[in-house]
N, C-alpha and C positions, 0 to 999 in steps of 0.2 A: 533496454534498447538492444536489438539484435546486432551481433557483430557481422561486419561485411564478409569476413572470411567464412563464417558459418553459412551465409547465403550463397557464397561463391562455390563452396564445396558441393552443394546439391540444391540448386535452385528449384528443381522439380519437387523435391521432398518438402522444402520450405513452403511452397504454394499448397501442397497437399495438406500440411498441418494447419496452415492459416485457414484453409477452407473448412476444417473441422470446427473452428471458432465462428464460422459464418462470415469471415472477412471476405468482401467481394472485390476490393481494389487490388487484385493480384498483379495487375500491370506494374505496380510499384516495385515488385521484386526485380523485374527487368530494368526498370528505370534506375534503380539503385545501382545495379551492376554497370549500366552505361555511365552513370555519374562517377562511379569509382574508376572506370577505365579512363575517363577524361581527367580525373584528378591525378591518376598515376602518370598519364602522358604529360600533363603540365609539370608535374614534379620532376620527371625525367628531363624534360626540356630545360628546366631551371638548373638542374644539376650539371647538365652539359654546358650551359652558358657559364655557370660559375667556374667550371673546370677551365674553360677558355679564358676567362678573366684571370684566373690564377696563373695560367701559363703565360699569358701576355704580360701580366704584372712582373713576373720573374724575368721575362725577356727584355722588358723595358730597362731594367737595371743593368742587364748585361750589355745592351746596345749603347746605353749612355757611357758605360765604362770603356767601351771600345771607341767612343767618339762618333758613333753613327746616329747623329741627331735626327736626321730625316726619317730613318727607319723607326727610331724610338717614338717620334711624333705620330707616325702611322699606327703603331701599336696602341698608343694612347687613344687615338680616335676609335680604334677597334674596341678597346675596353669601354669607352663611353657609349658606343652603340650597343654593346652587349648589356651594359647596365640599364640602358633605356628599355631594351627588350625585357630584361629581368623585372623591371618595375611593372611593366604591363602584364607579364606572366604572373607575377605575385598577386596582382589584382584579380586576374582570372582564376588563379588557384584558390584564393580566399572565397570567391563567389561559388566555385565548384564545391568546395568543402562545406559551405553553408547549405547549398542545395542538397548535398548528400546527407548532411545531418538532419535537415528538415524532413527529408523523405524517410530516413530511418525512424524518426520520432513518430511517424504516422503508422508504422507497422506494430501490431500488438505482439506480445510474446507468443512463442510457439507452444501449443498445448502438449503436455506429456503424452507418451504412448498409452498411459494408464487412463487417460480421459475418455469417458464413454461418449459415443456419438449422440447427437441430439441438438435441437434448436431452441427449446423452451424449457422452463422449470419442470414441466410435466415429464421431461425426458431424464431428469436427474435420477440417480440410482440410490435407493435406500441401502446403506451399508449394514446398519444394525439399529435396534431400538433398545431403550432401557427405561426403568422406572415403571411405576403403576399409574395409570390414568385414574383420577378420582371420579367417583360417581356422585354428582351433585344433584340436588333436587330441582324441581321445576322453577323454584323461586330464586335460583342462583343468579347473581348479578355480574355483569361485566365490570372490569376494573374502573371504567369511567364513571360508573354509578357508585362503586364502592369508595373511591377517593373523595367523592362529594359527601357521602354519608359519614365517613370517618374524618373528614376535614384535613387530609394530609397532602393533597396537591390542588393547587388553585390555578386553573387555566385562564379564568377571566382576568385575574389580577396580573398574571404573566403577560397576557395580551395587552393590557393597559400599559404595563411598563415597557414592553418591547413590541410585541406583535403576536399573531397567531403562530402556535407551534413552539412557544417558549414557556414551558411550565414553571410554576413557582412551587417548589416543595416547601412544606412548613411543618413545624411540630414533629410528630412521630414519623411523618413522611421524610423529612430532612434527616432525621436520626437513622431511619432505615437505609437511606442512601449512603450515609457515612459508614454505617456498619458493613454494608456490602462491599464498599471500596476497601475498607480496612481488611476485611476477611480475604478478598481476592488477592490483594497485595501480599498478605502473609502467606497465603497458599502458594503463590508463585515464588516468593523468596525462599520458602522452605524447600522448593524443588531446585534451588540453585540459581534462580534469576536474580540479577542485580537490579535494585530499584532506582529509578530516575524520576525526577520531576522536571519535565522539559518545558521550554517555552511553548506557549499556546498559539503563537504566530510564527510563520516561517517566511523566508525570503523565496524569491523565484527559483534560485538554484536548488534549494531543498525540494520544492515542488516538482522540479524536473527530475531530481535524483531518484525519487521513489515512484514517478510515473503519474502523479496527479496532474501535472502539466506536460504537454498541452491537451490532455484528454478530458479533463474534468473542470475546466475553468467555470463552466456554468453552474456547477454544484458547490463551488467554494465562495465564501465571503471574502471580498477583496477590498483592501484599503489603498486606493491609488496614490494618496499623498505620500505614503511611505513605500509603496510597492511590496506590501506584506499581505499574506493570506492567513486567515484564521484556519486552524488545522481541522481536517475532517476526521482525523484519528491520530493517536500518539505514534503510530507507525512512522509518520512522516518525520517528525523531529528526532525520534529515537534512532531510526536507521541512519539518518544523516549525521549522527555523531561521528560516524566513521567515513563520511564522505572525503575523498581525496587522501585516504590513509592506506598504509600498507601494514597489515597485521602479521605478527609472527605466527607461523604455522602452529607452533606449540601452544599458542593462546586461543586456538579455535577448539570448540565453538565459543562464541561470545553470546551470553544469554542475558537478555534485558527485559525488564517489565516497567510499566509506567501507568499511572493514572492521568487522565486528562478529561476536560470537557471536550466535546466534539461538535463542530458546527457544519451543518449541511443545509443547503438551500432547499433540496428536495423539490426542485421545480417540476411542476406538472402533477404532483401527488394530490390525489383527492379520492373521496369515496369512503366506504365503510372500513376498508383495510387500514385507514390512517386515523381512525378515531382514537381519542385519548392518547396513551403513550405508545401506540403502535408505530407512529412515525412522527417525529418532532424535529425541529431545526437545531435545537441544542440538547445534548444529552451527555451522560457521563459513561466512561468506559475504562476498563483496565486492559492493557495490551501486553502481549508477550512477543518478543522479537528474538530471532536467532540468526547469527551470521556464522556460516559453517563451511567446512571443507566440501568441495563439489562431490566427492565420492561418498559422502555420508548424509547428504541433504534429505534423501527420501526416508532414511531411517529416522532422521530428526523429525521429519513431518509426521510420521506415525507416532513418535514420542510425544509431540505436541498435541496431536489428536487425543491420545490416551490421557494426557494431562487435563485437557478441557473436559473430557468425559468424566474423569474422577471428580472434578470440581462440581459438575452438574449432579452427580450422584450424591454428593454431600448435601446438596440443597433439596434433595428428595423430589426433584421435578421429573416428570416423564419427558423423555427426549428421543430424538432420532438423529442419526448422522447420515448426511447425503453426500455422495460424490457428484460434483457438478458436471453436467455434460458440456461439450464444447461451446454450444450457443449461449449458455447461461454463465459463462466464466467472465471474470474481469479482464480488462485490457492487458494487465501486467502479469497475470498469474499463469503458471504452467500446470498446476493442479490445485484444486480447492476442495476442501470438505466444509460443508455447512452444518451447523448444529441448530436444531429447532426444538423448542419446548412446546408441549401441548397445553393449550388454554382450554380448560373444560367449560368455562362460562361462554367463551366465544365459539367453542367447538371447531377450533382451527389450530394449525401449527404456526408458531412465531419464531422467526430466525433470531438467534441470540449470539451467534459466533460464526466467523469464517476463519479457517486455518489454511494458509496457502504457502506453496513453495514457488518462488519467483525465479529459481535457478540463477543465472547470471544477468537476468534482464535489468534489475535495479542496480546491481553491482557495476555493470558496464556504464550505465548512465551516471552513477554517483562516483565511479572510479574507486571502488572498494576492493582492495586486492590483498593477497597474502604472498609471502615469499616462501616457495617450497624448498625442499631439502637440497635441491641442486642450485638454489639461488635465483630461480626464475620467478618473476612476478606473475601471478595468475589471479583471475577473478574469483571471488568467493561466491557462494550461494546465499541468498537471503530468504528468510521465512518470517511470517508473522501470523498472529491469531488473536481473536478477542477472548479475553479471559477475566471477565465477560463484559458484554454491553449491558447496561443496567435497565433501560426503560422496560423492555419486554420481560426481563427477569422479574422486575418489580411487579409488573402487571400479572404475570403467571403466579407469583407467590400469593398475591391478593386473591386472585380468582380461584385457584385450586385449593386454597386453605381456608376459605371463608366458612365461618360457623354462624350460629344464630345471632350472637352479639360480639363476636371478636374474629380476628384473623390470627390463626395459629402460625407460628414461625418454626422453621426447621431447627432442630436442636443445635446445629453447628453455629447458628446466629445468636443464640441466647446470651452468651457472654459479651458479644459485640454490641448487641442491641440493649442489653441490660434488662430484658424481660423475655417471656416466651410467647407473647402475643401483643397484638394491637387491639385495644378495647374500644368498642363503640362508645362514643360520648353519651353521657347521661342525658344531656339536652340536645335534641335534634339540631343539626346545623342548617 
């Protein structure tokens, strides 16, 4: 959430940056300033009334001591009138603060000056590419055919158990998932990230803290009986570990990693781009989160991008890194890099990670602060990234490494998987 003082310092600049994101309701900026003016006026009126009450209360005691009962009674009536006004003003102030808060929640984060202009994914900027794209024969199969032939993912039974978009991994498919999760966590902890296993449901306050609410209710699975949400990513519970906390400056940065299943309704998704594992309602992901000093967050962002890039290199997958344009960025992000791996069988790029700096946007909502050297409480910067999301990594590993009768696995996974390949069953499935 943007801070009112940031908006007040330069409302024109705020509107300019919001326009880079394609945000059209720029009138909200002026509305917020007007609501804040009203809040300040009500607060000042309350303080003045309270001062009058305090003075009158002191005077009442003095008047009674002097035997001036009539004057004391008049002061009492004045105090009662002031308190009645204060009660009404408190109600008005609470309403003004709520309206201000609601308006602030409707503003997305300001994009960094480093964000390229543009409105659609076609305007994203390719930063660099890595890895070699495999040359597959004409008989190469997409992963949705490979998983059937190898019997490692069962969409039909998953649909019977739950519904469309809930895959059932089995046998070597489940084993490969477990191997990938273990490897990703080990890779992250070796780089200094502390591992967590968070709750997979969060309350409303946590959803607001990281910006999923009120922006993404339609994409989250909700349990009204308990007012809980199934998490769309481990970013939500992990970042909220420090909600309403003040961190010592010397303890920054805080580096955290976590595995979790992720649940997303993906309403409106259809077509060839969502076949197989390309887009599902439940998937597994390993996340990295950092809470940092504001002066160092963009260095940390580059560090996290390099970390994910090294991880993809170890998997021997062809990849590219994109800097997202303003129109393709999330509501909460100030700058985002997307990672995509190339799927040779589908002849297309598949997104497998987003690494973002949110600056103070999440920290202001979640009240995550640090005490600086002069003893002042300041907002931290928060960052997160996928390291990595499994479904499309799984798909790309199958498609890019398919052989006549097996799927070759990258060397780094051999010890985790217990073999160097997934072998085609002797009996067709």
